[in-house]
C-alpha positions as CSV (number, residue, x, y, z in Angstrom):
1,X,-80.9,60.8,80.8
2,X,-77.2,61.6,81.9
3,X,-77.0,57.7,83.0
4,X,-78.2,56.3,79.7
5,X,-75.7,58.3,77.6
6,X,-72.7,57.8,79.9
7,X,-74.3,53.8,79.5
8,X,-74.2,54.0,75.5
9,X,-70.9,55.7,75.4
10,X,-69.4,52.9,77.4
11,X,-71.4,50.3,75.3
12,X,-69.8,52.1,71.9
13,X,-66.2,52.2,73.2
14,X,-66.6,48.2,74.4
15,X,-67.7,47.4,71.2
16,X,-65.1,48.9,69.2
17,X,-62.6,46.9,71.7
18,X,-64.6,43.8,70.7
19,X,-65.3,43.9,67.4
20,X,-62.4,45.9,65.4
21,X,-63.4,47.4,62.1
22,X,-62.5,45.3,59.1
23,X,-61.7,46.8,55.8
24,X,-63.7,50.0,55.4
25,X,-62.1,51.5,52.4
26,X,-64.5,51.3,49.4
27,X,-63.3,50.2,46.1
28,X,-63.3,52.7,43.2
29,X,-62.8,49.8,40.6
30,X,-63.4,46.1,40.5
31,X,-59.7,45.6,40.6
32,X,-59.5,47.1,44.3
33,X,-62.0,44.8,45.4
34,X,-60.2,42.2,47.7
35,X,-61.1,40.4,50.6
36,X,-57.8,40.1,51.7
37,X,-57.6,41.4,55.7
38,X,-54.2,42.4,57.5
39,X,-54.5,42.7,61.4
40,X,-51.0,44.5,62.1
41,X,-48.3,42.9,60.2
42,X,-50.2,39.5,60.0
43,X,-52.4,38.8,56.9
44,X,-55.7,37.0,58.7
45,X,-57.2,36.2,55.6
46,X,-55.3,35.2,52.9
47,X,-56.7,36.0,49.1
48,X,-55.6,33.1,46.7
49,X,-57.9,34.0,43.6
50,X,-60.9,36.2,42.3
51,X,-62.8,35.7,39.4
52,X,-65.4,38.3,38.3
53,X,-68.7,36.8,37.3
54,X,-70.6,40.1,36.4
55,X,-69.5,43.8,35.8
56,X,-71.9,46.5,35.9
57,X,-73.6,48.4,38.7
58,X,-74.3,45.2,40.3
59,X,-71.0,43.2,40.4
60,X,-70.4,39.5,41.4
61,X,-67.4,38.1,42.3
62,X,-65.9,34.6,43.3
63,X,-63.2,34.6,45.6
64,X,-60.6,31.7,46.9
65,X,-59.2,32.2,50.0
66,X,-57.9,31.0,53.4
67,X,-58.1,31.9,56.8
68,X,-55.0,32.2,59.2
69,X,-55.3,29.6,62.0
70,X,-53.5,31.0,65.2
71,X,-53.5,27.8,66.9
72,X,-51.6,26.0,64.0
73,X,-49.6,29.3,63.0
74,X,-50.6,28.4,59.2
75,X,-53.1,29.1,56.9
76,X,-56.0,26.5,56.8
77,X,-58.1,24.7,54.1
78,X,-59.1,26.7,51.0
79,X,-62.6,28.5,51.4
80,X,-65.0,29.9,48.8
81,X,-67.0,33.2,48.8
82,X,-69.1,34.3,46.3
83,X,-69.9,38.2,47.0
84,X,-72.2,40.5,45.3
85,X,-70.9,44.7,45.1
86,X,-73.2,47.8,44.4
87,X,-71.4,50.5,42.5
88,X,-72.9,53.8,43.7
89,X,-71.3,57.0,43.7
90,X,-68.0,55.8,42.0
91,X,-67.7,53.1,45.1
92,X,-68.3,49.2,45.2
93,X,-70.1,48.3,48.5
94,X,-70.5,45.0,49.2
95,X,-74.2,44.1,49.6
96,X,-74.3,40.4,50.2
97,X,-71.8,37.3,50.5
98,X,-72.3,33.3,50.2
99,X,-69.3,31.7,52.0
100,X,-68.6,28.1,50.8
101,X,-66.5,26.8,54.1
102,X,-64.9,23.4,52.1
103,X,-64.1,21.6,49.3
104,X,-66.7,19.3,50.2
105,X,-69.3,21.8,50.3
106,X,-68.2,23.6,47.0
107,X,-68.3,20.2,45.3
108,X,-71.7,19.5,46.2
109,X,-72.7,23.0,44.8
110,X,-71.1,21.9,41.6
111,X,-73.1,18.9,41.4
112,X,-76.7,20.2,42.2
113,X,-75.7,22.8,39.5
114,X,-74.5,20.9,36.9
115,X,-77.7,18.3,37.1
116,X,-79.6,21.6,36.8
117,X,-78.3,22.8,34.0
118,X,-78.3,19.7,31.9
């Protein structure tokens, strides 16, 4: 059993090295919710805009953002994300997300929804 415990500790330490923690602070208000992520001094996920679609115990927000491209040393093209948050114990916790990776994909979604709601 000792070998297993040592092995498990090593795996956990390595996982923390390879998979660093993301923003883990919980938001107390909708205004505090963000997908922007800072790694050291570098904003690796830049949030440009957010629109709240619904409020309440379950909140839905659409974000427009860009990822930092290390090779180009610049932000990539706009991306979009729809995220659902549940308010529990006075904190908003992300429960689900759908990422839209390009303007082309976003336009296809818009076209389909436009047809469906006619």
